[in-house]
N, C-alpha and C positions, 0 to 999 in steps of 0.2 A: 369596446375601444374608447378610449379617453378622449371623444372627440374636441370638446373645449380646449383642451392642451395642444392637440394637434391642429387645430384652425391657427390657433397663436403661432404653433412652431413656424408653419407653413408660410403665416401671414409675415412676419418678424423677416423668416430666411429670405424672402422676395422683396422685403422692402415695402410694403404695402401697410400704410395708415387704416386705423380702423374705422374711420370717416369712409376712405377709398373702395374698404371691402364691404363694409355693410349700407352703402347707398344703395336704396330700392328695395333692399331686404329687409331689414329691421334698424332701429335706432342705435347709436353709436354705444350708450348706457347698456343696452340689452346687450349687444358684442361681447362690451367687457363681461357682462354676467356669465355670460357663455363660455367666454374664456379662461372662466376661473371656476366655472361649474356646469359641465355637460348638461345636467340636470334641468337647466334652466331653458333648454330649447328644444324643440321637437324637430323629428325626422325632416321634415320638408326644409325648415329654416337650415338647418344643418348641411343637408344635401345641397341648397341653394349656395350656401356661402364656400363649401368645398370645390363646387363644380366654378366657381369663378377664381377659384385659387388652380385649377385646373388638377384636383384631385377628386377622384369617386368615392363615393360614400360605399358602393359594391366592393369594389376594389379595397378599401381599407377595411371592411366586415373578412373579405377574401384573406387580407394580409395577417388579421388576427388569429385566423382560422389556422392558416400557414405556420404563424409561430406557435401555438398550440401544438399541431403535430409534429415540426421538428422537436420542438423540446421533449415531446414524449418518446419521440424517435432516439432521440441522442440517450436519453436514458436507459432505453432498452439496450442500444447499441455497447453502452459503457458497461451495463449489466452483463452482456454476452461476450465481453472484452474483443469486440470486432474493431482493432487499431485503424484500418483504410476507412471503413466505413463512418466510424466516429469523428476523424478529421473532416471528410466532405460532409457529414451534416453540420458540424459547427461552423465552417466556413460559409455554409447556407444561413445560418443565424445571423454569424457577423455581417453578410451582404445587406441585413433588414435591420439592423443592429438600432438603427437611428428611430426606428419605429416603435421598438419594444417598449420604450418607456412610456407610450401613451396608451397601452395594453394593460388588461389585467393580470399578466405574467412578468411583470417587469423585477418583482422579487426572485419568483421560479427561477427566472433565466441567468440572474446574478447568481443563485446559488448553483445551478448546473454549471456556469461557467468557474466557479470554485472547484466544484468535482471535475471539471474536464483539465484544469491546470494541475490539479494533484494527479490526476491520471498520467499527464504527460510529464510528469517529475519536474515540474517549473514551479519549484519549490517557494523562490523569492516572489514572483508574479501571485502563486496562492496566497503566501502572506500577505500580499499588498491587500487581495481579493478578501480576505478572512476580516482585516483590519476594515474595509469599505463595509463589511455584511454586518460586522460588528454595531458599527453605527446605526444601522438602520433597523436592529434586533426589535425593537420595540414594536416596529409596524406589520411584524409578521404577522402571519395565520399561525394556527397551531400547527398544521402540518408544515409550514416554512419552518418553523422553529425547532420542528423536529428533523428536517433535512438538515439545518444549518448546524444541530448538535452533531448529528451522525457525522457527515461530511468532514465537522472539526475533528471528530475521533480520529476518522482515516487520516487527514493532515497530521495527527500528532502522532500516529503510527508510523509516518513516513520521516517523521523527525526523531524517532526512536522513543518518545516519550510512552511507551506501552503501558504504565501502570496507568497514566491520565486517561489514555484512551479507553482503557479496560473499565476503569470508573464511568465514565460516559455511557458507554456501550451498556453497561448493567443498570444504570438509570433509566435507559429509552427503553432496554429490554422489559423493564419491571412497569414504565409507564403507558407503553406502545404495544403490549404483545401482539395484536393482529398486524399489525403494521410493520414491525419489527421481524415477523416470522418469512422474511424473503430469504432467498438462498443468499442472496448478496452480503444482507446485513449476519446472517449465521456463519458465511464465510469467514466476514470481517471478526464475528467471535473468535471464530476459531483460530485466526492468524494470531490475533493479539493473546491469546490464551496460550499458544506454542510460544510465540515470542517471551512469554514470560516463564515458561519452562512449566506450563502446569497440564502438562500432558492428557491427564484424564477429563479435564475441561475440553481440552481441544479437539480430542476425539467424539466426542460428546455432542457438540456443535457442528465437528466436521462431518458428521454421518448425516447429522439433517438439514444441511446444506448440500449434501451430496445427492440427498435423495430428490430433493425441490429440482436441483440440476438435472438429474435424470430425467423426471418429468417433464422438464424443459425442453430436453435436448440440448442442454447448454454446455456443448462439446470441450469448450476450452476451459470453462469453469470447471466442467468434471475433471479435466486433466490437474487444475490448480489443488483442486481439493483431495483428490487421491496422493497428491503428493504431500501436502499437510498431513493426511491422515498415516501415510506410509512413515514420514519423520515421526510423528509422535507415538505412533506403534512400537517402532525402533528403540525410541527413549522411555516406553513402559515393558520393554522386554517382551513384547507381544509379537514375536517372530514372524509366527506363520501368517499373520494378516499382513504385515509389513512389506513382507516377501512377495506376497498377492498385489498388494497395490502396485508396486514399484514394475511387477511384470505385467501387470496391465497398463501401467504407463507407457513402457517401452513399447508395447504393441500399439496403442493408441495414437501416440506421438508419432510414429514411423507412418501410421495408415493416416492423419490427419495433417501431416508432413508439418511439424511441429518441431522440428529438427532442432530448434535452438533450445527447445526442454531437454534435449537428452543429455548434455555435460552435467547437470544439475541430475537428472534421475540417477544417471552411471554412478555420479560422486556417492549421491543417497544411497544406492545398493551397495555400493563399496563399503559403505560404513557400516551396514546391515550386518554385511559378509564378514567383516573384522569383528564385530561383538558376537556373532555368532561363531565365532575362532574357525574360520574358514579364510587365512590368511591369503591364500594363491587365489583365489575366487575376489577378495577383498581387492588386491592389487592390479588382479584382470581388469574390473569395474572402473578403479581409479585411471588406470592408463586410458581406457576409452573415452573416459571423460576430460583427459589432459588434450587427446589428440584431437577431440572436436572444439575446443575451444581454441580462437583465432589468435586473440590478443591476452597477455602476460597483465591481466587486469586481477582486482581482488578475489575473484572465482577461482582464477587458475592459481593463485596464492595458497589458497585455502585446500585445494586439493592435491597442492604438490606438499603440502606442510603435512595433509593426510599420509601420503606416500611415505615421506620421512620417517613418521612416528610408526608406519608399518615396518618397515626396513630395520627402524631401531629396535622394534619387539623381536623382531627376528634375527637380532644379533648381525646384520647385515651394515656393520658400521661403516665404510666406505661410500657404501649408497646413501646412508641416511645423512652422513655429514656432508655430501654434494647436495642433497636436496635442502637440507638444513639453510647451506652457506646461499642457495639461490633465492630461497624463500627468506632469507635475511636483507639480504641485498634488496628486494623487493620490495618489502615491508617500509624498508626505508625510505625507498623511491615512493612509494604511494603513501607513506603518512599512518601505516598501519601499526600501531605501538602493540597491540595484542600480540601479532606473530613475530615482532621483533624480540619482546619480552622470551617468549616461547623460544624461538631458535635459540636466543643468547644460552639459554637453560640448558639446552640440548648440547649445543656445540661445546660449552664449558664442560658438561658431563662426560663427555667423552676423551677432555683433557684432562680434568681433575673435579673428581665426583665432590669433595669437599667444598670446594669452590662453588661448586655448581648449586648445592644445597643451602650455602648461605646466599648465593643470589636469589634461589628460589622463596627463600624465607622472608629477605628483605625486599624484595622486588615484584616479582611473579604473583605471589600470594596476595599482597596488600593491593596488586592492580585488579584482580579478580575480585576480591571483597569490596574495595569500593564501589566496582561498575554494578555489582548486585544480580550479576547473573552468569549464565555460563556453571551453572552447579555442578554437572558431572563432571568438568574438568578440575572444579575446586575440589570437589571430593577426592579427585584421583591425586591431586598434588597433597591434600592433608594425608591421604594413605602414604604417599611415597616419604616426606617427612617423617611420620610415625614409624616406618620401619628402619629407616636411616636413623633415627634417634633411637629407637630400638636396638638395633645393632650395634650401636657405639656404647650401650649400657645406659644410655641418659634417658631412665625409663619415664621420672615425671614430666620430661618434654615429650617423649614419645604419648603417653595419656593426654596430654594436653589438645594434641591434634586429632587422637582418637577421640575426642570428648566435642569437638568441632564437627567430626563426621555425624557423630549422635544427633 
């Protein structure tokens, strides 16, 4: 505990002069030195000064131990994704926040606060906290600097800046191999690789994270990692492993009463069945997902769009049209450009294929190319256009899009 700074804090808070506080204990110049550097005082002098301020030395030492304990526990609760306990623990830290600057955990607290704000999805507050931390960066220890860069990478992931986040995580993995080998770090490596559609790397890091979480009995993170693995096995056409992941997820989510995960699990299982050319099973899982989604948010929109695509592939044109019309309206309401463009294309295609392919080439493909993601969708659209131009006898145009696939 930084007792000099603590003495000054309580002295000024209580409106006591240095002369009043030091009388009979030490000289005013000596008190001034103590307040600016705790090393100037012995324990007996500090104890007498604190006692006059009605602050116990033992109590302050206990508070520092409490700060250390609460910070360690907050980190653990976040790693185990225990939402209610995280909030309770954080509020206990807030209650003694005025003491933390006088402890050796000042920067660790501010770093964990940054992680907490990201966890809560309070992006604007997290942005402000990041700016505050950046100003103090030169004062960080090696471990604190590691935490700042790691949490900054998580923050960038939240903002959708996956490549920047991946670059930071890659450097950290190289620099701090032992420290980086936590399940949480490997999970985030897998998550960012998945977001960059690098499924092979996502599976590699996901399997490593899963093993650690299983050893720790970190059940919620096991579910999250199985979801990542299932998605990336699906993208990699490793269907048996993907199906096994989702089957484990369904059983464990029900067992652990994590019903909020089930809509996403059912959606991903539906996508897997669609890729495995089991349209009826796919539709069943998609509909299960929709039934469990209470509000028509972006997750609902994504699943309903998948149902529309499935009906379209089965030539159930009226059902597909109804889905796409609802998705189109919802995407405009939510401001989701991607699904507005996609449903515009499909609705046009049902009315006029020629206009639809003009729209695909002029609007949809440029949007996906600029976003530099969703390569699976983009490849499918390249093939659609190539097939269309080939049927029209426009071989050169067809070859142009086939080359883009290659």
